[in-house]
N, C-alpha and C positions, 0 to 999 in steps of 0.2 A: 618487679615483681606488684603482679595483682592480689586485689584481696578475694576474687574466688575464683577459681578456675573451672567451674563447672561448666558450663557452655563450652568451653575448648574439650574437656573431658567428652562429653555428647559428640561431640567431632570427630575425636582420635588426635585433635592437634594440639601443640603447644603454646602457652603462650606468645612467642613469637613470632608464631605464622604469618606468612604470607597472603597478601589477598587470594593469589593463585591456589596456593595450599588450604586455604579456608574454605574457596570455591570447589575445589574438586575433591573435599574429603565432605563434604555438604553435598554433590551429585553422590557418591560412594555411599554414603548412608542413607539415603534417602531412598535409593535402590533397594539395599537390601531391608529396611525397614516399611516400604511403603506398602500398607494395607493391602493391596491387589495380591501381593508377592507371600502376603504372611496371612489366607483367609479364616484360618483356623486358631487364629493366635486373638484373641479379645484386645490383650494390651497393646498392640500394633501401633493403632487410631494413636495412640496415646503417646507413643516414642514415636511419633512421625511429627506428630504436632510438636514436643520438644524439640527434633532435632531441627525445624521449622523456623523454630523461636529462636535458639542459640544464631544459627545462619544471620536473620533477621537484624541482629545486634551486633554481631562480628563483621558483617560486611559492609557496613555503617562506621565510617573511621568514628562520626562523632559521637555515635552510643557505643563505642568498641573504647573509648577512651573513658569513657562515664562508669563503664561495665569494671573497667580494669581499675577504676580507682575507689568506686565506690558500694560496685556489687549490681545485684539483679532490680532492686527497688529503681536504682537512678536512671535506669540504660531501658526505658519503658518506650518504645516508636510513640512519635505525636498520635492520637487517633487510636492505642493501643494496637496487639499483635493482627498480623494479616491470618486469616482459616490457612493451614496448612497446603490444603487443597488448592488453594486462591493462589498461595505464593511459587506453590511448584507450578502451576500451569502459565505462570506469569513468566517464568524464564523461556518458554517457548515462545520463541523471538522476543526476546527480549530488549532493554536498552543499552544494553552492552556497546552496540556500533550505533549507535545514535550520533555521536558525534562524528562520525565517518558516514554515515550513508540517510544522515536525515530518520522522519519516521515514513515508517511503508504505507502508501494507500492506495495501492491498487487494488486491494482484494476487499477492503473497506470502502471503495470507491463505485466497486461493482455494483455490490450490493445497492449503493444510495441509488446511482446510475438508473438503475433497473425499477425501483420505488417512485422517483424522480419522473421516468419517463411514463409510467401507468397512469399518473397526476396528471403530468400534461394532455395524455390521450384522453382523461376522461374529461378535465377541463374542453376540450377544443370539441369535442362531442358536443358538452353540455351549450355551447357559445353556438352551433352549428345548428339545433333545436330551435334556440331563442332565436336566432335568423329568419328560421324557417316558418316559428308561429307569428314571427313580428310580419311575414311578409304577406302571410294568409290573414291577419288583421287588418293589412292595409289595403288590398283587396277586395274585401268587403264590405269597407268603410269609404269606400274614394266616393263622392257625391258624381252624379252624372253633370256631363259638360251643356248648356247652353236653356234657357230659360224662357218661358212663355208666359207673355202680359194677358191674352185674349184677345189683344186688337191688330190693326194690321199697320205695320211699322213706317208702310210706306207713307199712310193717308197721315198719321199724326206726326209724322218727322218731319221738322220742317227740312229748307232746303240746304245741302252740305253736309245734313247729318251723318248721312251714311257716309260719308267716306269722312266725317271726323271718328263718326264711330270704331268703320275699319281701323283705318289708324293709330289711336291709342287702345283697341286693340293686340294689332301688330307690336305697338309697345310694350305691353303687359305681356304678351307669349315671349318678345326678346328680353325683357327684364329676369323672366321667370328663367327662360333659357341659362342667363348669365346667372341668376345663381344657383340653380345646378352644376353649371360646371365650376362655380366656386365651390360649393359642398366638397364636388368631386375632387377638384386639384388638391383640398386642403386634407382630405380621407389618403392622398396617394402621397402627400407630404408630407403626414402624419408619420410617426416612426412607429415598425412595427414594434409590438409587445413580446416581450421576453417571454420565454417560456420559464420553468423554475429549473428545468435541466441545461439551459442556456447562462443563466442569471448562477448557478453551481458550479457550473466548469470556469466561469469567467473568477470567482471567490477564489476556488482551488489553485486555478495558472497562476493569480496573486501568491496565494499563500505558499506557492512551488517555489515563486522567485524570492522570497522572504527567507526559504529555508536555504538556498544555493548560496544568496547572498551569505549568510552566517557561516555555513557549509565553509566558505570556500574562504573566509577569515580566518573558520577556527584550522584551516589547514596551513594557511600562508605561517599560522604563529606554531603549528607543528614544527612546520617545514625551516621554520628561524631558529632553532635551535641548531643547527646544523649552518644555516646560510649567513648566520649572524654570528658564526664565531671565528678565532683563528678559520678555520676553516682546512686543516692539513689533515693529514692518514689517522692523527689520531682523535682526531673531533669525530672525523667520519666514521670509526669504528666505535666510539662512545655511542654516536645516535645510533646505530645498528644495533648495538646492545639491548641499548634501550629499551628499542620496538619490538626486539626478539621475545625481550622478557611482558610485553603486551597481548605478542601474538599467542602466547603460551597462557595466558588466561584466555584471550578471545576465541581461543581454536576449539574449546572446552563448553562453550555455547551452543543451543542446538542448528543445526545444520550453520556453525561457527567457522569448520574450517572450508566449507563451500564459499561462504561470506568473505571469508580472509584471501582468499583464492580469488574469487571476483573482483577485489579491491586492487589486489597483488599486478591482475593480469592487466585490469584500465589503467594504474597506475606509468607501470613497463609502458604500455603500446603506448601513451598519450605523453610520455618524456623521450618516446624515442621520436614519434611524429616532433616534436619541437624544436626536440637538438637537432634533429635529422635536415629541418627548415633551416638551419642558420648555414650548412655545409651544402657543398656543392650544389651551390645555384638551389638549394634548395628540393634537388631533387631523392634524396635522402627522405624525407618529411614525405613524398608525394607518394613513396613506395612505401613504407609504414603505415600513412592512411588510405589507400588502394586495400591494403591485406587487413586493416582493422574492418572495413566496411564490407569484407568476402566475409570475417569472423558474425558479424552483425546478422546479415542473411542465414546464415548456420543456427545460431541462436533465434534468431524468428521464428524459426522452423521448429525447433525442438520443441521450443514454447507452447506454439500451434498443436507439434505430434504430443504433446504430454495432456494437453485441454484433451485433444480427443479419444484417448486413452483411456481418460478417465471418463468421458461421461459414455465411453463403451461400454465399460465395465459396471456401470452404475446403472444403466438402460440391463444389461446381466444379471444384474442383483435382483430388478424391479420384478423382469422374466420369473425369474424363479420364487421370488415373494408370491406373484401372481397365482404361478404354478401350485404351493403350499397351501393359501386361502381359498383357492375354487376348488367346490366337492364336483362340477362338472369334468371328468377330464380334458385335461390338454391335447389337444392334438399336435404332431411337428408337420411341417409344411409336407411328409409321403404319407399324411393320415394313419401314421403310427405312434397311438397313446404316451405323454411324456412321462416319465418316472417321477413323483415328487423328489423334491434332494431333501436331505437327511438333513439335524437339525446343524449338525458340524460342515456342513457342504454351505451352508447358509452362512456359518459364522466365519467359515476359510473365505468365503467370497466378500464380506464386511471387511474383514481383515485384508485384502487386495485390495477393495476400493479406496481401503484410507491410503494406506498405502500410495496409490495412485492419483487421489485427490491433495497429497501434502507433495508428490513429486510435481504433478502441473502447478500447484502455488509456490514450489521454491523457486521452478522457470518463469513464472509469472513473475517474483519477486525479485529473482535476479535480472531481468530485464528493465525492471525499473531501476534496480539500483545501479545497471551499467549507465543507462539515462543521465542519473539526476550524478553520478559520480565523473559523465564526461562534461556535464556542464559546468561542476564544480571546477574543476581542472583546469578547463579552459578561463576562467574568471583567471584565475593563481597565474597560470602560464602568459595569456595574454592580457596582463593590465601594463598596459602603456605610458600610466603613471611611475614607474617604476623603470631605472635603468635595464639594457636588454642584458649587462654582462647579470644582473641580479636576479631574472628569469631566470637564464643558462642553470644558475648556480640551483636555485627551485627545481629545474625539471632534473637534474642529478640527484640532489636530493628526493625529488619523488622515486627518481631510478633505484635508489640503493631501498628506501621503504617498500619499493614495491613487491622485491626482491624478496626483504626479511617474510612479506606476506604471502608469495608465493611460494617459498618454501618451509614454511608453515605445514607440520606433520602430527599427526596422533601415534602413541604406540599402540603395539597389539591390544594392551590391556585397556588405555584412553577410547579407543577405538571400542572394545566391546564395552566399556562402562557408559559411554557415548550415544550407544545402542540403546540399550535398554532404559537409557534415561526417555530419548528422544520417545522410543516407546510408550512407555509411561504418559509421558507430557500429553500424547495424542490420545489416547483412550482417556485420561480426563479430560481433555479438551472437547473430544465428542461426549465425554457424560453430561458436559455439562452446557452443551449446545444443544440438549432433548431434554435437559428437566426442565 
């Protein structure tokens, strides 16, 4: 029994609704009430915010328990409610898969790498200019060699002085030469100063290793639900059903189905490689390993192709904008005047570009996910601190989990809801970046 059902009523679910049902209801309601879908309704924004608040409470187990027992006043998130648009955008590439794949860094690192490369280039140019200025200054201030006393040294110097002077001078030259050699050697032995980009990449490598360590422990615990059980058919079936329920929740995230299938493919692939290496002198593992490498090549090509496709679409959009903004008629390669694109054509091209950019981002992210998962699974299955029989059980459990994720699917209605939701989120993300 709950003291207040207003949040449940807003989402159109019962007070006993599961996390999956609440997530689905929020997605459906947020699409229906999104201000972009109701441009002529002044109350749409208010309803959209109310739905967001309901979801923020009911999707948090602690806040939901407080709401059920005490009502709205006791169920306010720490720091207050997030803006509906912010909450809506966060779900795009949200944290739902964090315990499986960690935090995706590729897109964020690309921007940071570009910034640091530019800074390093400026620093390199500054050092070069300083060195050139220093060398120029040294040339203008170096004194002329030799002195004149106005007397004939041959007459004024006693016997033997010339030889002594020569020997003394030779010693000074030798000492100076030795000194220069020591300076040169010290400069050669001095470690090269690391660039900002190199330091950043080293830090990222350390963070990546920590993340993989944490994810491998989580995966081991996840598999232990089965591997440390009686390990009979009933336990395997229970393990499978548990993760089917989780997959039903994860599949509704943006790109959720694609991520689930990617995780499932890697789990099954790596499990087969390990189990195959335990039989037939390891030939089975070698076969699956070679097959996996062939798949990696194809994924690399798809990633590059998607990036190039997005780049070409962006260039086309830039040409269209140039044609629209230029008062002077633009001519094509045959000398014919180009017709300026209409606002509708511009909007269509922008929408196409958004889709291509999202596709490129997904392919790049998928590549990163696959790399992370392989490292995680390798730590779990190649852990020599545990018995081989235990590792075989882990591989078998991993294969079961992988098949569950591979078999996840959306119904036609779920697919339509997810597509509309993803389009709105992408548009919201685009607006956020432009402000």
